mmCIF file of the N, C-alpha and C atoms, coordinates in Angstrom:
data_MODEL
# 
_entry.id   MODEL 
# 
loop_
_atom_site.group_PDB 
_atom_site.id 
_atom_site.type_symbol 
_atom_site.label_atom_id 
_atom_site.label_alt_id 
_atom_site.label_comp_id 
_atom_site.label_asym_id 
_atom_site.label_entity_id 
_atom_site.label_seq_id 
_atom_site.pdbx_PDB_ins_code 
_atom_site.Cartn_x 
_atom_site.Cartn_y 
_atom_site.Cartn_z 
_atom_site.occupancy 
_atom_site.B_iso_or_equiv 
_atom_site.pdbx_formal_charge 
_atom_site.auth_seq_id 
_atom_site.auth_comp_id 
_atom_site.auth_asym_id 
_atom_site.auth_atom_id 
_atom_site.pdbx_PDB_model_num 
ATOM 1   N N  . MET A 1 1  ? 14.695  -14.084 -27.942 1.00 0.00 ? 1  MET A N  1 
ATOM 2   C CA . MET A 1 1  ? 15.311  -13.769 -26.669 1.00 0.00 ? 1  MET A CA 1 
ATOM 3   C C  . MET A 1 1  ? 14.224  -13.755 -25.589 1.00 0.00 ? 1  MET A C  1 
ATOM 4   N N  . ALA A 1 2  ? 14.455  -14.425 -24.463 1.00 0.00 ? 2  ALA A N  1 
ATOM 5   C CA . ALA A 1 2  ? 13.480  -14.514 -23.380 1.00 0.00 ? 2  ALA A CA 1 
ATOM 6   C C  . ALA A 1 2  ? 13.514  -13.237 -22.555 1.00 0.00 ? 2  ALA A C  1 
ATOM 7   N N  . PRO A 1 3  ? 12.342  -12.792 -22.055 1.00 0.00 ? 3  PRO A N  1 
ATOM 8   C CA . PRO A 1 3  ? 12.324  -11.584 -21.214 1.00 0.00 ? 3  PRO A CA 1 
ATOM 9   C C  . PRO A 1 3  ? 13.019  -11.838 -19.886 1.00 0.00 ? 3  PRO A C  1 
ATOM 10  N N  . ALA A 1 4  ? 13.590  -10.784 -19.337 1.00 0.00 ? 4  ALA A N  1 
ATOM 11  C CA . ALA A 1 4  ? 14.274  -10.898 -18.048 1.00 0.00 ? 4  ALA A CA 1 
ATOM 12  C C  . ALA A 1 4  ? 13.250  -11.136 -16.953 1.00 0.00 ? 4  ALA A C  1 
ATOM 13  N N  . PRO A 1 5  ? 13.582  -11.963 -15.960 1.00 0.00 ? 5  PRO A N  1 
ATOM 14  C CA . PRO A 1 5  ? 12.633  -12.200 -14.853 1.00 0.00 ? 5  PRO A CA 1 
ATOM 15  C C  . PRO A 1 5  ? 12.428  -10.932 -14.046 1.00 0.00 ? 5  PRO A C  1 
ATOM 16  N N  . GLU A 1 6  ? 11.239  -10.801 -13.478 1.00 0.00 ? 6  GLU A N  1 
ATOM 17  C CA . GLU A 1 6  ? 10.922  -9.632  -12.657 1.00 0.00 ? 6  GLU A CA 1 
ATOM 18  C C  . GLU A 1 6  ? 11.676  -9.705  -11.345 1.00 0.00 ? 6  GLU A C  1 
ATOM 19  N N  . GLN A 1 7  ? 12.034  -8.544  -10.818 1.00 0.00 ? 7  GLN A N  1 
ATOM 20  C CA . GLN A 1 7  ? 12.646  -8.512  -9.498  1.00 0.00 ? 7  GLN A CA 1 
ATOM 21  C C  . GLN A 1 7  ? 11.589  -8.831  -8.472  1.00 0.00 ? 7  GLN A C  1 
ATOM 22  N N  . GLY A 1 8  ? 11.995  -9.463  -7.380  1.00 0.00 ? 8  GLY A N  1 
ATOM 23  C CA . GLY A 1 8  ? 11.046  -9.753  -6.314  1.00 0.00 ? 8  GLY A CA 1 
ATOM 24  C C  . GLY A 1 8  ? 10.445  -11.131 -6.430  1.00 0.00 ? 8  GLY A C  1 
ATOM 25  N N  . GLY A 1 9  ? 10.893  -11.955 -7.365  1.00 0.00 ? 9  GLY A N  1 
ATOM 26  C CA . GLY A 1 9  ? 10.394  -13.317 -7.444  1.00 0.00 ? 9  GLY A CA 1 
ATOM 27  C C  . GLY A 1 9  ? 9.394   -13.502 -8.553  1.00 0.00 ? 9  GLY A C  1 
ATOM 28  N N  . ALA A 1 10 ? 8.786   -14.665 -8.559  1.00 0.00 ? 10 ALA A N  1 
ATOM 29  C CA . ALA A 1 10 ? 7.825   -15.026 -9.596  1.00 0.00 ? 10 ALA A CA 1 
ATOM 30  C C  . ALA A 1 10 ? 6.516   -14.293 -9.372  1.00 0.00 ? 10 ALA A C  1 
ATOM 31  N N  . PRO A 1 11 ? 5.761   -14.033 -10.444 1.00 0.00 ? 11 PRO A N  1 
ATOM 32  C CA . PRO A 1 11 ? 4.466   -13.372 -10.269 1.00 0.00 ? 11 PRO A CA 1 
ATOM 33  C C  . PRO A 1 11 ? 3.498   -14.252 -9.492  1.00 0.00 ? 11 PRO A C  1 
ATOM 34  N N  . ALA A 1 12 ? 2.550   -13.618 -8.832  1.00 0.00 ? 12 ALA A N  1 
ATOM 35  C CA . ALA A 1 12 ? 1.568   -14.363 -8.044  1.00 0.00 ? 12 ALA A CA 1 
ATOM 36  C C  . ALA A 1 12 ? 0.718   -15.229 -8.954  1.00 0.00 ? 12 ALA A C  1 
ATOM 37  N N  . GLN A 1 13 ? 0.344   -16.372 -8.463  1.00 0.00 ? 13 GLN A N  1 
ATOM 38  C CA . GLN A 1 13 ? -0.492  -17.266 -9.244  1.00 0.00 ? 13 GLN A CA 1 
ATOM 39  C C  . GLN A 1 13 ? -1.910  -17.213 -8.712  1.00 0.00 ? 13 GLN A C  1 
ATOM 40  N N  . GLY A 1 14 ? -2.875  -17.317 -9.603  1.00 0.00 ? 14 GLY A N  1 
ATOM 41  C CA . GLY A 1 14 ? -4.270  -17.331 -9.181  1.00 0.00 ? 14 GLY A CA 1 
ATOM 42  C C  . GLY A 1 14 ? -4.770  -15.991 -8.703  1.00 0.00 ? 14 GLY A C  1 
ATOM 43  N N  . GLY A 1 15 ? -4.056  -14.904 -9.022  1.00 0.00 ? 15 GLY A N  1 
ATOM 44  C CA . GLY A 1 15 ? -4.520  -13.578 -8.630  1.00 0.00 ? 15 GLY A CA 1 
ATOM 45  C C  . GLY A 1 15 ? -4.258  -13.245 -7.174  1.00 0.00 ? 15 GLY A C  1 
ATOM 46  N N  . GLN A 1 16 ? -3.521  -14.072 -6.470  1.00 0.00 ? 16 GLN A N  1 
ATOM 47  C CA . GLN A 1 16 ? -3.249  -13.804 -5.060  1.00 0.00 ? 16 GLN A CA 1 
ATOM 48  C C  . GLN A 1 16 ? -2.163  -12.746 -4.931  1.00 0.00 ? 16 GLN A C  1 
ATOM 49  N N  . GLY A 1 17 ? -2.342  -11.816 -4.010  1.00 0.00 ? 17 GLY A N  1 
ATOM 50  C CA . GLY A 1 17 ? -1.336  -10.816 -3.724  1.00 0.00 ? 17 GLY A CA 1 
ATOM 51  C C  . GLY A 1 17 ? -1.288  -9.665  -4.708  1.00 0.00 ? 17 GLY A C  1 
ATOM 52  N N  . GLY A 1 18 ? -2.190  -9.547  -5.640  1.00 0.00 ? 18 GLY A N  1 
ATOM 53  C CA . GLY A 1 18 ? -2.196  -8.552  -6.709  1.00 0.00 ? 18 GLY A CA 1 
ATOM 54  C C  . GLY A 1 18 ? -1.664  -7.194  -6.323  1.00 0.00 ? 18 GLY A C  1 
ATOM 55  N N  . PRO A 1 19 ? -2.494  -6.290  -5.814  1.00 0.00 ? 19 PRO A N  1 
ATOM 56  C CA . PRO A 1 19 ? -2.030  -4.932  -5.503  1.00 0.00 ? 19 PRO A CA 1 
ATOM 57  C C  . PRO A 1 19 ? -0.937  -4.907  -4.436  1.00 0.00 ? 19 PRO A C  1 
ATOM 58  N N  . GLU A 1 20 ? -1.029  -5.779  -3.461  1.00 0.00 ? 20 GLU A N  1 
ATOM 59  C CA . GLU A 1 20 ? -0.014  -5.810  -2.410  1.00 0.00 ? 20 GLU A CA 1 
ATOM 60  C C  . GLU A 1 20 ? 1.350   -6.157  -2.978  1.00 0.00 ? 20 GLU A C  1 
ATOM 61  N N  . GLU A 1 21 ? 1.378   -7.106  -3.906  1.00 0.00 ? 21 GLU A N  1 
ATOM 62  C CA . GLU A 1 21 ? 2.645   -7.497  -4.525  1.00 0.00 ? 21 GLU A CA 1 
ATOM 63  C C  . GLU A 1 21 ? 3.210   -6.345  -5.351  1.00 0.00 ? 21 GLU A C  1 
ATOM 64  N N  . GLN A 1 22 ? 2.348   -5.635  -6.073  1.00 0.00 ? 22 GLN A N  1 
ATOM 65  C CA . GLN A 1 22 ? 2.801   -4.495  -6.864  1.00 0.00 ? 22 GLN A CA 1 
ATOM 66  C C  . GLN A 1 22 ? 3.370   -3.403  -5.967  1.00 0.00 ? 22 GLN A C  1 
ATOM 67  N N  . ILE A 1 23 ? 2.711   -3.147  -4.859  1.00 0.00 ? 23 ILE A N  1 
ATOM 68  C CA . ILE A 1 23 ? 3.193   -2.129  -3.917  1.00 0.00 ? 23 ILE A CA 1 
ATOM 69  C C  . ILE A 1 23 ? 4.537   -2.543  -3.340  1.00 0.00 ? 23 ILE A C  1 
ATOM 70  N N  . ALA A 1 24 ? 4.678   -3.811  -2.992  1.00 0.00 ? 24 ALA A N  1 
ATOM 71  C CA . ALA A 1 24 ? 5.942   -4.301  -2.444  1.00 0.00 ? 24 ALA A CA 1 
ATOM 72  C C  . ALA A 1 24 ? 7.068   -4.142  -3.465  1.00 0.00 ? 24 ALA A C  1 
ATOM 73  N N  . GLN A 1 25 ? 6.784   -4.430  -4.727  1.00 0.00 ? 25 GLN A N  1 
ATOM 74  C CA . GLN A 1 25 ? 7.801   -4.292  -5.769  1.00 0.00 ? 25 GLN A CA 1 
ATOM 75  C C  . GLN A 1 25 ? 8.186   -2.825  -5.961  1.00 0.00 ? 25 GLN A C  1 
ATOM 76  N N  . MET A 1 26 ? 7.194   -1.939  -5.964  1.00 0.00 ? 26 MET A N  1 
ATOM 77  C CA . MET A 1 26 ? 7.485   -0.513  -6.103  1.00 0.00 ? 26 MET A CA 1 
ATOM 78  C C  . MET A 1 26 ? 8.295   -0.006  -4.912  1.00 0.00 ? 26 MET A C  1 
ATOM 79  N N  . ALA A 1 27 ? 7.933   -0.452  -3.720  1.00 0.00 ? 27 ALA A N  1 
ATOM 80  C CA . ALA A 1 27 ? 8.660   -0.035  -2.523  1.00 0.00 ? 27 ALA A CA 1 
ATOM 81  C C  . ALA A 1 27 ? 10.111  -0.496  -2.595  1.00 0.00 ? 27 ALA A C  1 
ATOM 82  N N  . GLN A 1 28 ? 10.328  -1.716  -3.059  1.00 0.00 ? 28 GLN A N  1 
ATOM 83  C CA . GLN A 1 28 ? 11.690  -2.220  -3.183  1.00 0.00 ? 28 GLN A CA 1 
ATOM 84  C C  . GLN A 1 28 ? 12.493  -1.381  -4.170  1.00 0.00 ? 28 GLN A C  1 
ATOM 85  N N  . GLN A 1 29 ? 11.870  -0.995  -5.281  1.00 0.00 ? 29 GLN A N  1 
ATOM 86  C CA . GLN A 1 29 ? 12.559  -0.160  -6.272  1.00 0.00 ? 29 GLN A CA 1 
ATOM 87  C C  . GLN A 1 29 ? 12.906  1.211   -5.689  1.00 0.00 ? 29 GLN A C  1 
ATOM 88  N N  . ILE A 1 30 ? 11.981  1.781   -4.926  1.00 0.00 ? 30 ILE A N  1 
ATOM 89  C CA . ILE A 1 30 ? 12.236  3.089   -4.307  1.00 0.00 ? 30 ILE A CA 1 
ATOM 90  C C  . ILE A 1 30 ? 13.389  2.977   -3.320  1.00 0.00 ? 30 ILE A C  1 
ATOM 91  N N  . ILE A 1 31 ? 13.394  1.909   -2.522  1.00 0.00 ? 31 ILE A N  1 
ATOM 92  C CA . ILE A 1 31 ? 14.480  1.722   -1.551  1.00 0.00 ? 31 ILE A CA 1 
ATOM 93  C C  . ILE A 1 31 ? 15.810  1.588   -2.267  1.00 0.00 ? 31 ILE A C  1 
ATOM 94  N N  . GLU A 1 32 ? 15.839  0.812   -3.364  1.00 0.00 ? 32 GLU A N  1 
ATOM 95  C CA . GLU A 1 32 ? 17.084  0.614   -4.100  1.00 0.00 ? 32 GLU A CA 1 
ATOM 96  C C  . GLU A 1 32 ? 17.567  1.901   -4.764  1.00 0.00 ? 32 GLU A C  1 
ATOM 97  N N  . GLN A 1 33 ? 16.627  2.704   -5.279  1.00 0.00 ? 33 GLN A N  1 
ATOM 98  C CA . GLN A 1 33 ? 17.017  3.895   -6.034  1.00 0.00 ? 33 GLN A CA 1 
ATOM 99  C C  . GLN A 1 33 ? 17.235  5.114   -5.148  1.00 0.00 ? 33 GLN A C  1 
ATOM 100 N N  . LEU A 1 34 ? 16.409  5.297   -4.142  1.00 0.00 ? 34 LEU A N  1 
ATOM 101 C CA . LEU A 1 34 ? 16.458  6.522   -3.345  1.00 0.00 ? 34 LEU A CA 1 
ATOM 102 C C  . LEU A 1 34 ? 16.909  6.305   -1.908  1.00 0.00 ? 34 LEU A C  1 
ATOM 103 N N  . GLY A 1 35 ? 16.879  5.083   -1.440  1.00 0.00 ? 35 GLY A N  1 
ATOM 104 C CA . GLY A 1 35 ? 17.295  4.787   -0.077  1.00 0.00 ? 35 GLY A CA 1 
ATOM 105 C C  . GLY A 1 35 ? 16.109  4.596   0.850   1.00 0.00 ? 35 GLY A C  1 
ATOM 106 N N  . PRO A 1 36 ? 16.348  3.969   1.985   1.00 0.00 ? 36 PRO A N  1 
ATOM 107 C CA . PRO A 1 36 ? 15.262  3.665   2.917   1.00 0.00 ? 36 PRO A CA 1 
ATOM 108 C C  . PRO A 1 36 ? 14.618  4.901   3.544   1.00 0.00 ? 36 PRO A C  1 
ATOM 109 N N  . GLU A 1 37 ? 15.395  5.979   3.721   1.00 0.00 ? 37 GLU A N  1 
ATOM 110 C CA . GLU A 1 37 ? 14.820  7.190   4.320   1.00 0.00 ? 37 GLU A CA 1 
ATOM 111 C C  . GLU A 1 37 ? 13.762  7.788   3.398   1.00 0.00 ? 37 GLU A C  1 
ATOM 112 N N  . ALA A 1 38 ? 14.049  7.822   2.105   1.00 0.00 ? 38 ALA A N  1 
ATOM 113 C CA . ALA A 1 38 ? 13.082  8.354   1.135   1.00 0.00 ? 38 ALA A CA 1 
ATOM 114 C C  . ALA A 1 38 ? 11.843  7.481   1.089   1.00 0.00 ? 38 ALA A C  1 
ATOM 115 N N  . ALA A 1 39 ? 12.023  6.173   1.163   1.00 0.00 ? 39 ALA A N  1 
ATOM 116 C CA . ALA A 1 39 ? 10.882  5.259   1.155   1.00 0.00 ? 39 ALA A CA 1 
ATOM 117 C C  . ALA A 1 39 ? 10.017  5.470   2.398   1.00 0.00 ? 39 ALA A C  1 
ATOM 118 N N  . ALA A 1 40 ? 10.648  5.684   3.541   1.00 0.00 ? 40 ALA A N  1 
ATOM 119 C CA . ALA A 1 40 ? 9.899   5.917   4.775   1.00 0.00 ? 40 ALA A CA 1 
ATOM 120 C C  . ALA A 1 40 ? 9.120   7.228   4.700   1.00 0.00 ? 40 ALA A C  1 
ATOM 121 N N  . MET A 1 41 ? 9.743   8.268   4.132   1.00 0.00 ? 41 MET A N  1 
ATOM 122 C CA . MET A 1 41 ? 9.053   9.552   3.990   1.00 0.00 ? 41 MET A CA 1 
ATOM 123 C C  . MET A 1 41 ? 7.857   9.418   3.053   1.00 0.00 ? 41 MET A C  1 
ATOM 124 N N  . LEU A 1 42 ? 8.031   8.683   1.957   1.00 0.00 ? 42 LEU A N  1 
ATOM 125 C CA . LEU A 1 42 ? 6.933   8.467   1.019   1.00 0.00 ? 42 LEU A CA 1 
ATOM 126 C C  . LEU A 1 42 ? 5.791   7.710   1.688   1.00 0.00 ? 42 LEU A C  1 
ATOM 127 N N  . ALA A 1 43 ? 6.126   6.685   2.447   1.00 0.00 ? 43 ALA A N  1 
ATOM 128 C CA . ALA A 1 43 ? 5.095   5.904   3.140   1.00 0.00 ? 43 ALA A CA 1 
ATOM 129 C C  . ALA A 1 43 ? 4.328   6.781   4.129   1.00 0.00 ? 43 ALA A C  1 
ATOM 130 N N  . GLN A 1 44 ? 5.033   7.647   4.838   1.00 0.00 ? 44 GLN A N  1 
ATOM 131 C CA . GLN A 1 44 ? 4.377   8.549   5.790   1.00 0.00 ? 44 GLN A CA 1 
ATOM 132 C C  . GLN A 1 44 ? 3.429   9.504   5.069   1.00 0.00 ? 44 GLN A C  1 
ATOM 133 N N  . MET A 1 45 ? 3.875   10.036  3.923   1.00 0.00 ? 45 MET A N  1 
ATOM 134 C CA . MET A 1 45 ? 3.027   10.946  3.154   1.00 0.00 ? 45 MET A CA 1 
ATOM 135 C C  . MET A 1 45 ? 1.774   10.229  2.646   1.00 0.00 ? 45 MET A C  1 
ATOM 136 N N  . ILE A 1 46 ? 1.930   9.002   2.200   1.00 0.00 ? 46 ILE A N  1 
ATOM 137 C CA . ILE A 1 46 ? 0.780   8.231   1.721   1.00 0.00 ? 46 ILE A CA 1 
ATOM 138 C C  . ILE A 1 46 ? -0.203  7.984   2.855   1.00 0.00 ? 46 ILE A C  1 
ATOM 139 N N  . MET A 1 47 ? 0.299   7.634   4.034   1.00 0.00 ? 47 MET A N  1 
ATOM 140 C CA . MET A 1 47 ? -0.584  7.409   5.185   1.00 0.00 ? 47 MET A CA 1 
ATOM 141 C C  . MET A 1 47 ? -1.353  8.679   5.540   1.00 0.00 ? 47 MET A C  1 
ATOM 142 N N  . GLN A 1 48 ? -0.700  9.829   5.492   1.00 0.00 ? 48 GLN A N  1 
ATOM 143 C CA . GLN A 1 48 ? -1.376  11.088  5.794   1.00 0.00 ? 48 GLN A CA 1 
ATOM 144 C C  . GLN A 1 48 ? -2.461  11.378  4.766   1.00 0.00 ? 48 GLN A C  1 
ATOM 145 N N  . MET A 1 49 ? -2.171  11.085  3.486   1.00 0.00 ? 49 MET A N  1 
ATOM 146 C CA . MET A 1 49 ? -3.180  11.287  2.442   1.00 0.00 ? 49 MET A CA 1 
ATOM 147 C C  . MET A 1 49 ? -4.381  10.375  2.667   1.00 0.00 ? 49 MET A C  1 
ATOM 148 N N  . LEU A 1 50 ? -4.112  9.118   3.015   1.00 0.00 ? 50 LEU A N  1 
ATOM 149 C CA . LEU A 1 50 ? -5.199  8.175   3.235   1.00 0.00 ? 50 LEU A CA 1 
ATOM 150 C C  . LEU A 1 50 ? -6.035  8.566   4.450   1.00 0.00 ? 50 LEU A C  1 
ATOM 151 N N  . GLN A 1 51 ? -5.392  9.039   5.497   1.00 0.00 ? 51 GLN A N  1 
ATOM 152 C CA . GLN A 1 51 ? -6.127  9.468   6.679   1.00 0.00 ? 51 GLN A CA 1 
ATOM 153 C C  . GLN A 1 51 ? -6.980  10.682  6.365   1.00 0.00 ? 51 GLN A C  1 
ATOM 154 N N  . GLY A 1 52 ? -6.460  11.608  5.559   1.00 0.00 ? 52 GLY A N  1 
ATOM 155 C CA . GLY A 1 52 ? -7.232  12.775  5.151   1.00 0.00 ? 52 GLY A CA 1 
ATOM 156 C C  . GLY A 1 52 ? -8.424  12.371  4.309   1.00 0.00 ? 52 GLY A C  1 
ATOM 157 N N  . ALA A 1 53 ? -8.238  11.395  3.423   1.00 0.00 ? 53 ALA A N  1 
ATOM 158 C CA . ALA A 1 53 ? -9.341  10.909  2.590   1.00 0.00 ? 53 ALA A CA 1 
ATOM 159 C C  . ALA A 1 53 ? -10.394 10.230  3.451   1.00 0.00 ? 53 ALA A C  1 
ATOM 160 N N  . ALA A 1 54 ? -9.968  9.532   4.486   1.00 0.00 ? 54 ALA A N  1 
ATOM 161 C CA . ALA A 1 54 ? -10.914 8.857   5.370   1.00 0.00 ? 54 ALA A CA 1 
ATOM 162 C C  . ALA A 1 54 ? -11.762 9.874   6.124   1.00 0.00 ? 54 ALA A C  1 
ATOM 163 N N  . GLN A 1 55 ? -11.153 10.997  6.489   1.00 0.00 ? 55 GLN A N  1 
ATOM 164 C CA . GLN A 1 55 ? -11.891 12.037  7.209   1.00 0.00 ? 55 GLN A CA 1 
ATOM 165 C C  . GLN A 1 55 ? -12.862 12.764  6.290   1.00 0.00 ? 55 GLN A C  1 
ATOM 166 N N  . GLN A 1 56 ? -12.585 12.761  4.983   1.00 0.00 ? 56 GLN A N  1 
ATOM 167 C CA . GLN A 1 56 ? -13.438 13.463  4.036   1.00 0.00 ? 56 GLN A CA 1 
ATOM 168 C C  . GLN A 1 56 ? -14.428 12.529  3.343   1.00 0.00 ? 56 GLN A C  1 
ATOM 169 N N  . ALA A 1 57 ? -14.564 11.309  3.835   1.00 0.00 ? 57 ALA A N  1 
ATOM 170 C CA . ALA A 1 57 ? -15.469 10.349  3.205   1.00 0.00 ? 57 ALA A CA 1 
ATOM 171 C C  . ALA A 1 57 ? -16.902 10.879  3.271   1.00 0.00 ? 57 ALA A C  1 
ATOM 172 N N  . PRO A 1 58 ? -17.696 10.582  2.263   1.00 0.00 ? 58 PRO A N  1 
ATOM 173 C CA . PRO A 1 58 ? -19.089 11.045  2.277   1.00 0.00 ? 58 PRO A CA 1 
ATOM 174 C C  . PRO A 1 58 ? -19.831 10.527  3.506   1.00 0.00 ? 58 PRO A C  1 
ATOM 175 N N  . GLN A 1 59 ? -20.711 11.344  4.005   1.00 0.00 ? 59 GLN A N  1 
ATOM 176 C CA . GLN A 1 59 ? -21.473 10.955  5.183   1.00 0.00 ? 59 GLN A CA 1 
ATOM 177 C C  . GLN A 1 59 ? -22.317 9.739   4.852   1.00 0.00 ? 59 GLN A C  1 
ATOM 178 N N  . GLY A 1 60 ? -22.396 8.812   5.797   1.00 0.00 ? 60 GLY A N  1 
ATOM 179 C CA . GLY A 1 60 ? -23.159 7.601   5.598   1.00 0.00 ? 60 GLY A CA 1 
ATOM 180 C C  . GLY A 1 60 ? -22.313 6.447   5.099   1.00 0.00 ? 60 GLY A C  1 
ATOM 181 N N  . GLN A 1 61 ? -21.101 6.731   4.630   1.00 0.00 ? 61 GLN A N  1 
ATOM 182 C CA . GLN A 1 61 ? -20.201 5.687   4.168   1.00 0.00 ? 61 GLN A CA 1 
ATOM 183 C C  . GLN A 1 61 ? -19.322 5.254   5.342   1.00 0.00 ? 61 GLN A C  1 
ATOM 184 N N  . PRO A 1 62 ? -19.271 3.973   5.638   1.00 0.00 ? 62 PRO A N  1 
ATOM 185 C CA . PRO A 1 62 ? -18.388 3.531   6.722   1.00 0.00 ? 62 PRO A CA 1 
ATOM 186 C C  . PRO A 1 62 ? -16.934 3.671   6.317   1.00 0.00 ? 62 PRO A C  1 
ATOM 187 N N  . VAL A 1 63 ? -16.093 4.052   7.275   1.00 0.00 ? 63 VAL A N  1 
ATOM 188 C CA . VAL A 1 63 ? -14.666 4.182   7.043   1.00 0.00 ? 63 VAL A CA 1 
ATOM 189 C C  . VAL A 1 63 ? -13.968 3.242   8.009   1.00 0.00 ? 63 VAL A C  1 
ATOM 190 N N  . TYR A 1 64 ? -13.061 2.447   7.472   1.00 0.00 ? 64 TYR A N  1 
ATOM 191 C CA . TYR A 1 64 ? -12.355 1.460   8.272   1.00 0.00 ? 64 TYR A CA 1 
ATOM 192 C C  . TYR A 1 64 ? -10.871 1.780   8.299   1.00 0.00 ? 64 TYR A C  1 
ATOM 193 N N  . ALA A 1 65 ? -10.195 1.334   9.364   1.00 0.00 ? 65 ALA A N  1 
ATOM 194 C CA . ALA A 1 65 ? -8.745  1.447   9.481   1.00 0.00 ? 65 ALA A CA 1 
ATOM 195 C C  . ALA A 1 65 ? -8.221  0.114   9.977   1.00 0.00 ? 65 ALA A C  1 
ATOM 196 N N  . LYS A 1 66 ? -6.957  -0.139  9.689   1.00 0.00 ? 66 LYS A N  1 
ATOM 197 C CA . LYS A 1 66 ? -6.332  -1.376  10.132  1.00 0.00 ? 66 LYS A CA 1 
ATOM 198 C C  . LYS A 1 66 ? -5.627  -1.109  11.453  1.00 0.00 ? 66 LYS A C  1 
ATOM 199 N N  . ARG A 1 67 ? -6.009  -1.867  12.460  1.00 0.00 ? 67 ARG A N  1 
ATOM 200 C CA . ARG A 1 67 ? -5.392  -1.729  13.782  1.00 0.00 ? 67 ARG A CA 1 
ATOM 201 C C  . ARG A 1 67 ? -5.065  -3.115  14.305  1.00 0.00 ? 67 ARG A C  1 
ATOM 202 N N  . GLY A 1 68 ? -3.805  -3.366  14.490  1.00 0.00 ? 68 GLY A N  1 
ATOM 203 C CA . GLY A 1 68 ? -3.377  -4.650  15.032  1.00 0.00 ? 68 GLY A CA 1 
ATOM 204 C C  . GLY A 1 68 ? -3.747  -5.817  14.146  1.00 0.00 ? 68 GLY A C  1 
ATOM 205 N N  . GLY A 1 69 ? -3.747  -5.629  12.852  1.00 0.00 ? 69 GLY A N  1 
ATOM 206 C CA . GLY A 1 69 ? -4.074  -6.714  11.922  1.00 0.00 ? 69 GLY A CA 1 
ATOM 207 C C  . GLY A 1 69 ? -5.556  -6.918  11.718  1.00 0.00 ? 69 GLY A C  1 
ATOM 208 N N  . LYS A 1 70 ? -6.388  -6.066  12.320  1.00 0.00 ? 70 LYS A N  1 
ATOM 209 C CA . LYS A 1 70 ? -7.836  -6.176  12.162  1.00 0.00 ? 70 LYS A CA 1 
ATOM 210 C C  . LYS A 1 70 ? -8.375  -4.877  11.572  1.00 0.00 ? 70 LYS A C  1 
ATOM 211 N N  . LEU A 1 71 ? -9.438  -5.004  10.788  1.00 0.00 ? 71 LEU A N  1 
ATOM 212 C CA . LEU A 1 71 ? -10.126 -3.817  10.294  1.00 0.00 ? 71 LEU A CA 1 
ATOM 213 C C  . LEU A 1 71 ? -11.154 -3.387  11.332  1.00 0.00 ? 71 LEU A C  1 
ATOM 214 N N  . VAL A 1 72 ? -11.124 -2.114  11.679  1.00 0.00 ? 72 VAL A N  1 
ATOM 215 C CA . VAL A 1 72 ? -12.086 -1.591  12.644  1.00 0.00 ? 72 VAL A CA 1 
ATOM 216 C C  . VAL A 1 72 ? -12.788 -0.397  12.040  1.00 0.00 ? 72 VAL A C  1 
ATOM 217 N N  . LEU A 1 73 ? -14.046 -0.223  12.369  1.00 0.00 ? 73 LEU A N  1 
ATOM 218 C CA . LEU A 1 73 ? -14.833 0.909   11.924  1.00 0.00 ? 73 LEU A CA 1 
ATOM 219 C C  . LEU A 1 73 ? -14.370 2.141   12.670  1.00 0.00 ? 73 LEU A C  1 
ATOM 220 N N  . ILE A 1 74 ? -14.005 3.220   11.934  1.00 0.00 ? 74 ILE A N  1 
ATOM 221 C CA . ILE A 1 74 ? -13.503 4.419   12.607  1.00 0.00 ? 74 ILE A CA 1 
ATOM 222 C C  . ILE A 1 74 ? -14.494 5.566   12.580  1.00 0.00 ? 74 ILE A C  1 
ATOM 223 N N  . ASN A 1 75 ? -15.599 5.417   11.851  1.00 0.00 ? 75 ASN A N  1 
ATOM 224 C CA . ASN A 1 75 ? -16.633 6.458   11.926  1.00 0.00 ? 75 ASN A CA 1 
ATOM 225 C C  . ASN A 1 75 ? -17.989 5.796   12.077  1.00 0.00 ? 75 ASN A C  1 
ATOM 226 N N  . ARG A 1 76 ? -18.833 6.430   12.809  1.00 0.00 ? 76 ARG A N  1 
ATOM 227 C CA . ARG A 1 76 ? -20.203 5.919   13.021  1.00 0.00 ? 76 ARG A CA 1 
ATOM 228 C C  . ARG A 1 76 ? -21.160 7.072   12.817  1.00 0.00 ? 76 ARG A C  1 
ATOM 229 N N  . ARG A 1 77 ? -21.289 7.459   11.579  1.00 0.00 ? 77 ARG A N  1 
ATOM 230 C CA . ARG A 1 77 ? -22.115 8.631   11.258  1.00 0.00 ? 77 ARG A CA 1 
ATOM 231 C C  . ARG A 1 77 ? -23.552 8.249   11.108  1.00 0.00 ? 77 ARG A C  1 
# 
């Protein structure tokens, strides 16, 4: 018996889209199971966690954020 195809299309070829594709698939599952409001709340919580981690980065380590499709340096310690 052949395995069922994955939701969200065919897997990426050549390693392209790896983590981003996995996140997109997980987000789609959350939207289907819990609804878009729950997915939005989860995304907001993740962003807050990431921002907190960026503020707690070790001194001397550059911290970047994505702004307008570009990565910008957000600390200059």
